[in-house]
C-alpha positions in Angstrom: 0.0 0.0 0.0 1.2 3.5 -0.8 0.0 7.0 0.0 0.2 9.5 -2.9 0.3 13.1 -1.9 -0.7 15.4 -4.7 -0.4 19.2 -4.4 -2.1 21.4 -7.1 -3.4 24.9 -7.5 -7.0 25.6 -6.5 -8.0 26.1 -10.1 -6.8 22.6 -11.1 -8.3 20.8 -8.0 -11.8 20.1 -9.3 -10.6 18.8 -12.7 -8.1 16.4 -11.0 -10.6 15.3 -8.4 -13.1 14.4 -11.1 -10.4 12.5 -13.1 -9.4 10.5 -10.0 -13.0 9.7 -9.3 -13.6 8.6 -12.9 -10.5 6.3 -12.6 -12.0 4.7 -9.4 -9.5 6.3 -7.0 -10.7 7.5 -3.6 -9.5 11.0 -2.9 -9.3 13.1 0.3 -8.9 16.9 -0.4 -7.3 19.3 2.1 -7.2 23.1 1.5 -3.7 24.4 2.2 -1.5 27.3 1.5 2.0 27.3 0.0 4.5 28.6 -2.5 6.4 31.8 -2.6 3.3 34.0 -2.8 1.3 31.9 -0.3 -1.5 31.2 -2.8 -4.2 28.7 -2.2 -3.4 25.1 -3.1 -5.1 21.8 -2.5 -3.4 18.8 -1.1 -4.9 15.5 -2.1 -4.3 12.2 -0.4 -4.8 8.8 -2.1 -4.3 5.4 -0.6 -3.5 3.0 -3.5 -2.1 -0.5 -4.0 1.5 -0.4 -5.1 0.6 -1.6 -8.6 -1.8 1.3 -9.1 0.8 4.1 -8.4 1.7 4.5 -12.1 -2.0 4.5 -13.0 -2.6 7.4 -10.6 0.4 9.3 -12.0 -1.0 8.8 -15.5 -4.4 10.3 -14.4 -2.5 13.4 -13.3 -0.6 13.6 -16.5 -3.8 13.3 -18.6 -5.9 15.7 -16.5 -3.2 18.4 -16.1 -0.9 18.5 -19.1 2.3 20.4 -18.2 2.5 23.9 -19.5 5.7 25.1 -21.1 8.3 25.5 -18.3 5.6 25.2 -15.6 4.6 22.1 -13.7 1.0 21.9 -12.5 1.3 19.2 -9.8 3.7 18.0 -7.2 3.5 14.3 -6.2 5.0 12.3 -3.4 4.7 8.6 -2.8 5.0 7.4 0.8 4.9 3.8 2.0 2.0 2.8 4.3 2.7 0.3 7.0 -0.9 -0.1 8.0 -4.3 0.8 6.5 -7.8 0.4 8.0 -11.2 1.6 7.3 -13.3 1.8 10.4 
């Protein structure tokens, strides 16, 4: 199991959330602030099986194509030792 942390600008968050949902990924959204100008961003958390990490990255690439010299998302993959739904 892996936790994918995705950080995007506010204006890209709805598009990406819809793309993840369409791809059968469960997403938790957290409003946050970051960057040099302290603009609003959204942090998304996805718990996925290890074999689905590349699929999730492809969802981001398809939903938010990179603009020239500007990335639109920052992603981290973190190992999960334990996962439960209660």
